[in-house]
C-alpha positions in Angstrom: -0.9 -1.1 -35.7 2.4 -2.8 -36.6 2.5 -5.2 -39.5 4.2 -8.5 -38.6 5.3 -11.0 -41.3 3.7 -14.4 -41.4 5.7 -17.1 -39.6 5.9 -20.7 -40.9 6.2 -22.9 -37.9 4.9 -26.1 -39.3 3.4 -27.0 -42.6 1.2 -30.1 -42.4 2.2 -32.9 -44.8 -1.1 -32.6 -46.8 -1.2 -28.9 -46.9 -2.8 -27.3 -50.0 0.3 -25.0 -50.3 3.2 -26.0 -52.5 5.2 -27.9 -50.0 8.2 -28.3 -52.3 8.5 -24.6 -52.7 8.7 -24.1 -48.9 11.5 -26.7 -48.7 13.4 -25.1 -51.6 13.6 -21.7 -49.9 17.1 -20.2 -49.9 16.5 -17.1 -47.9 14.1 -16.6 -45.0 13.4 -13.5 -42.9 11.7 -13.7 -39.6 12.8 -10.2 -38.5 10.4 -8.2 -36.2 8.3 -11.3 -35.6 8.2 -11.3 -31.8 10.0 -14.7 -31.7 11.0 -16.0 -28.3 12.2 -19.3 -29.7 13.1 -20.5 -33.2 10.8 -22.8 -35.0 12.4 -26.0 -36.3 13.9 -25.1 -39.6 16.2 -28.0 -39.8 14.3 -29.7 -42.7 14.7 -26.7 -44.9 17.8 -28.2 -46.5 18.2 -25.5 -49.2 18.0 -22.6 -46.7 21.3 -20.8 -46.7 20.4 -17.3 -45.5 18.4 -16.8 -42.3 17.5 -13.4 -40.7 15.9 -13.5 -37.3 16.9 -10.0 -36.2 14.8 -7.7 -33.9 13.2 -10.6 -31.9 13.4 -11.7 -28.3 15.5 -14.8 -28.7 17.4 -15.7 -25.5 19.3 -18.7 -27.0 20.2 -20.3 -30.2 19.1 -23.9 -30.4 21.4 -25.5 -33.0 19.2 -28.5 -33.8 16.5 -26.1 -35.2 18.9 -24.8 -37.8 19.8 -26.3 -41.2 23.5 -27.2 -41.4 24.0 -25.5 -44.8 23.5 -21.9 -43.6 26.1 -19.5 -45.0 24.5 -16.3 -43.5 22.8 -15.9 -40.1 21.5 -12.6 -38.7 20.8 -12.7 -35.0 21.2 -9.0 -34.3 18.9 -7.2 -31.9 17.9 -10.2 -29.8 18.5 -11.2 -26.1 21.4 -13.6 -26.7 24.0 -13.7 -24.0 26.3 -16.3 -25.6 26.5 -18.6 -28.6 26.7 -22.4 -28.4 30.3 -23.7 -28.5 29.2 -26.2 -31.2 28.3 -23.4 -33.6 31.3 -23.9 -35.9 30.8 -27.6 -36.1 27.0 -27.4 -36.7 27.2 -24.7 -39.3 30.5 -25.4 -41.1 29.6 -23.3 -44.2 28.7 -20.2 -42.2 30.5 -17.2 -43.6 28.4 -14.3 -42.2 27.2 -14.0 -38.6 25.7 -10.9 -37.2 25.2 -10.9 -33.4 25.3 -7.2 -32.9 23.0 -5.5 -30.3 22.5 -8.5 -28.0 23.2 -8.8 -24.3 
């Protein structure tokens, strides 16, 4: 049995978890999570490092990403191309790994 990390797709506004901690996250790893689409992470304004490697992502929907990302790992997915607007949407991006895609 393979262990898969928990995925936060949506946190209800009145959740008993510490909502401010989730929104203050700087690094998030969704590697090996079986993702076929990205959850909406755009409201995680402090997120600057996102790893979604080893999934099944066929595309990168820019509106789902916070604009302050400095590192993005998309390796080992099913991407065929990147959106033309990537540099404009992620102006602070310094590290981008898209190795082992289509």
